[in-house]
matplotlib code that plots the C-alpha trace (Angstrom):
import matplotlib.pyplot as plt

x = [-27.2, -24.8, -21.4, -18.6, -16.3, -12.5, -13.1, -14.4, -10.9, -8.9, -10.4, -9.3, -7.0, -4.3, -4.6, -2.5, -3.8, -1.6, 0.3, 3.3, 6.1, 4.8, 7.4, 6.3, 6.2, 2.9, 4.5, 4.7, 1.2, 0.2, 1.8, 0.1, -3.2, -2.4, -1.6, -5.1, -6.5, -4.6, -5.4, -9.2, -9.4, -10.5, -13.2, -14.6, -17.3, -15.9, -16.2, -13.1, -13.3, -10.0, -10.3, -10.6, -7.8, -5.5, -5.6, -5.3, -2.2, -0.9, -0.4, -1.6, -4.6, -2.6, -0.4, -3.1, -5.0, -2.2, -1.9, -5.8, -5.6, -2.7, -4.6, -7.5, -5.3, -4.3, -8.2, -7.6, -10.1, -13.0, -14.2, -17.8, -19.2, -20.9, -20.2, -16.5, -14.1, -14.6, -12.7, -13.0, -15.2, -15.6, -17.7, -17.6, -18.8, -16.3, -13.3, -14.3, -14.7, -11.4, -9.7, -11.3, -9.6, -6.2, -6.0, -6.1, -3.8, -1.2, -0.9, 0.1, 2.4, 3.9, 4.1, 6.1, 8.6, 8.5, 10.0, 13.2, 13.5, 17.4, 16.4, 16.2, 12.3, 12.5, 15.8, 13.4, 10.5, 13.1, 14.2, 10.9, 10.0, 12.8, 11.9, 8.4, 9.8, 11.9, 9.2, 7.0, 9.9, 9.8, 6.3, 5.7, 2.3, 2.5, 5.8, 4.4, 1.3, 3.5, 6.1, 3.1, 1.8, 4.9, 5.5, 2.5, 3.6, 6.8, 5.1, 3.1, 5.8, 8.6, 6.6, 7.6, 4.1, 3.1, -0.6, 0.0, 2.0, -0.8, -3.7, -1.7, -2.6, -6.4, -6.2, -3.8, -6.1, -8.7, -5.6, -4.7, -8.1, -8.5, -5.2, -6.3, -9.8, -7.7, -5.2, -8.5, -10.4, -7.5, -4.5, -1.9, 1.2, 3.1, 0.5, 0.8, 4.5, 4.5, 2.1, 4.5, 7.3, 5.6, 4.8, 8.4, 9.6, 7.1, 8.1, 11.7, 10.6, 9.5, 6.6, 3.8, 0.7, 2.3, 2.5, -1.0, -2.4, -0.1, -1.6, -5.2, -4.4, -2.5, -5.3, -9.0, -8.7, -7.4, -10.4, -12.8, -11.3, -11.3, -15.1, -15.9, -14.7, -16.5, -19.9, -19.5, -22.0, -20.1, -19.9, -21.6, -19.7, -21.1, -23.1, -21.9, -23.7, -25.7]
y = [4.7, 1.8, 2.6, 0.9, -1.6, -2.3, -4.7, -2.1, -0.2, -3.2, -2.3, 1.1, 1.6, 3.4, 1.7, 2.7, -0.6, -3.4, -6.3, -5.7, -8.1, -11.1, -10.5, -6.9, -5.2, -3.2, 0.2, -0.8, -1.8, 1.5, 3.4, 1.6, 2.1, 5.7, 6.1, 4.5, 6.9, 10.1, 8.5, 8.3, 4.9, 4.3, 7.2, 8.9, 6.7, 3.4, 0.4, -1.8, -5.4, -7.3, -10.5, -8.7, -5.7, -8.8, -10.6, -7.3, -6.2, -9.8, -9.7, -11.8, -11.0, -10.4, -8.0, -6.1, -5.8, -4.4, -1.8, -1.1, -0.6, 2.1, 4.1, 3.8, 5.3, 8.0, 8.9, 8.0, 5.0, 4.3, 1.3, 1.2, -1.6, -4.3, -2.5, -2.8, -0.4, 2.5, 5.1, 8.6, 11.5, 14.9, 17.7, 21.5, 22.3, 20.1, 21.7, 25.2, 24.7, 23.0, 26.1, 28.3, 26.2, 25.7, 29.5, 30.4, 27.5, 27.6, 31.7, 30.9, 28.7, 30.9, 33.6, 32.1, 30.9, 34.6, 35.7, 34.0, 33.9, 32.8, 29.9, 26.4, 26.3, 28.3, 26.0, 23.0, 24.5, 25.4, 21.7, 20.6, 22.8, 21.6, 18.0, 19.0, 20.9, 17.8, 15.3, 17.7, 17.8, 14.3, 14.2, 11.6, 12.4, 9.9, 11.7, 15.0, 14.4, 13.1, 15.8, 18.5, 17.2, 17.0, 20.4, 21.4, 19.1, 20.8, 24.3, 23.1, 21.3, 23.7, 26.4, 24.8, 25.3, 22.0, 22.3, 22.9, 19.3, 17.6, 18.9, 18.1, 14.3, 15.2, 17.7, 15.9, 13.4, 15.8, 18.0, 14.7, 14.3, 17.9, 17.5, 14.2, 16.0, 19.1, 16.9, 14.9, 18.2, 20.5, 18.7, 21.8, 20.7, 23.9, 25.8, 24.3, 24.5, 28.3, 29.0, 27.2, 29.1, 32.0, 31.4, 30.3, 33.7, 35.8, 33.8, 34.6, 38.2, 38.5, 40.7, 39.8, 41.4, 39.8, 36.3, 36.3, 37.6, 34.8, 32.0, 33.4, 33.5, 29.8, 28.3, 30.1, 31.1, 27.9, 26.1, 28.3, 27.9, 24.6, 24.2, 26.3, 23.7, 21.1, 22.7, 23.4, 21.6, 18.9, 19.0, 16.2, 14.6, 15.8, 13.6, 12.8, 14.4, 12.0]
z = [-11.2, -10.1, -9.2, -11.5, -9.8, -10.3, -13.2, -15.3, -15.2, -16.5, -20.1, -20.2, -23.6, -21.5, -18.2, -15.3, -13.5, -14.8, -13.6, -11.2, -10.3, -8.1, -5.5, -5.1, -1.8, -0.5, -1.4, -5.0, -4.9, -3.2, -6.0, -8.8, -7.2, -6.7, -10.5, -11.1, -8.9, -10.5, -13.9, -13.1, -13.8, -10.1, -9.8, -6.9, -5.2, -7.3, -5.5, -5.0, -5.5, -4.0, -6.1, -9.3, -8.4, -7.1, -10.5, -12.5, -10.7, -10.2, -6.6, -3.9, -1.6, 1.4, -0.1, -2.0, 1.3, 3.1, 0.3, 0.5, 4.3, 3.7, 1.3, 3.8, 6.4, 4.4, 3.0, -0.6, 0.1, 2.4, 4.1, 4.8, 7.2, 5.2, 2.1, 1.3, 0.2, -2.1, -3.5, -1.4, -2.7, -2.2, -3.1, -4.0, -0.5, 1.1, -0.9, -0.1, 3.5, 3.5, 1.7, 4.6, 7.1, 5.2, 4.4, 8.2, 9.3, 6.4, 6.7, 10.2, 9.3, 6.5, 8.7, 11.5, 8.8, 7.4, 10.5, 10.0, 6.3, 6.3, 8.9, 8.5, 8.3, 4.9, 3.6, 4.3, 2.4, -0.6, -0.5, -0.6, -3.6, -5.4, -5.0, -6.3, -9.4, -10.1, -10.0, -12.0, -14.5, -14.9, -15.7, -12.8, -11.5, -8.7, -7.6, -8.3, -6.2, -3.1, -3.3, -3.6, -0.2, 1.0, 0.2, 2.3, 5.2, 5.3, 5.6, 8.6, 10.5, 9.9, 11.3, 14.7, 15.7, 18.0, 17.5, 13.5, 13.5, 15.7, 13.4, 10.0, 9.9, 10.3, 7.5, 5.1, 3.9, 2.8, 1.2, -0.8, -1.9, -3.2, -5.1, -6.7, -7.9, -9.1, -11.1, -12.7, -13.3, -14.2, -14.8, -15.1, -12.7, -14.1, -13.0, -9.3, -9.4, -10.6, -7.4, -5.1, -6.4, -5.5, -2.1, -1.3, -2.5, -0.6, 2.3, 1.9, 1.4, 5.0, 4.3, 6.3, 4.0, 1.0, 2.8, 3.8, 0.4, -1.4, 0.6, 0.3, -3.6, -3.4, -1.6, -1.8, -5.2, -6.6, -4.9, -6.2, -9.5, -9.2, -8.2, -11.0, -13.4, -11.5, -11.7, -15.3, -17.7, -19.4, -23.2, -24.8, -27.8, -31.0, -32.9, -36.7, -39.1, -41.5]

ax = plt.figure().add_subplot(projection="3d")
ax.plot(x, y, z, "-o")
ax.set_aspect("equal")
plt.show()
């Protein structure tokens, strides 16, 4: 089956892709495309055509190209030789593999923070949680997505582990993709926020056993639930009775 292209997104009744100001900066175009990704207008595997997308957003090709390359760099889009740009894809298997890696690494970070519950690292994590909660309360999906990722980046970097800091950029793109799939499939920001609150509270308790259990629940159990939803058969629309 042929993949849809960006032009089909423009006809959506509730489109997130819409013209932005002619003098927009690259960051504004990036945000507009992120909204389309989170709204499902630009679906995983979908081809992105520069000419049509620039017209929909009412921006110049150079400005659009800068934004696309920024999204390629962070892993939301993929550039394929001789094929152009597509929305990045993932699979249940990749999500479960990612969860295995994250449980080990984020437990390491969380345990390091839990050694000093009153320290600067936990304070930074609490601030990241506050920023995420504010975004969720504003019902801004892009801000919620960005602050969600920032929460986990803060967890990794505030631990003070130099190797986690180096590894983070390699894992961040996959985490972002997992969050996008989660939002498209489950779309429950309050649930995510509650999980983050509990994780911070457990870290602040300083109890290593609870920290390990909470990280596992936060990451592995969430991934398993998401994969179950992805694999569940989709209900077909009911046909009207004659």
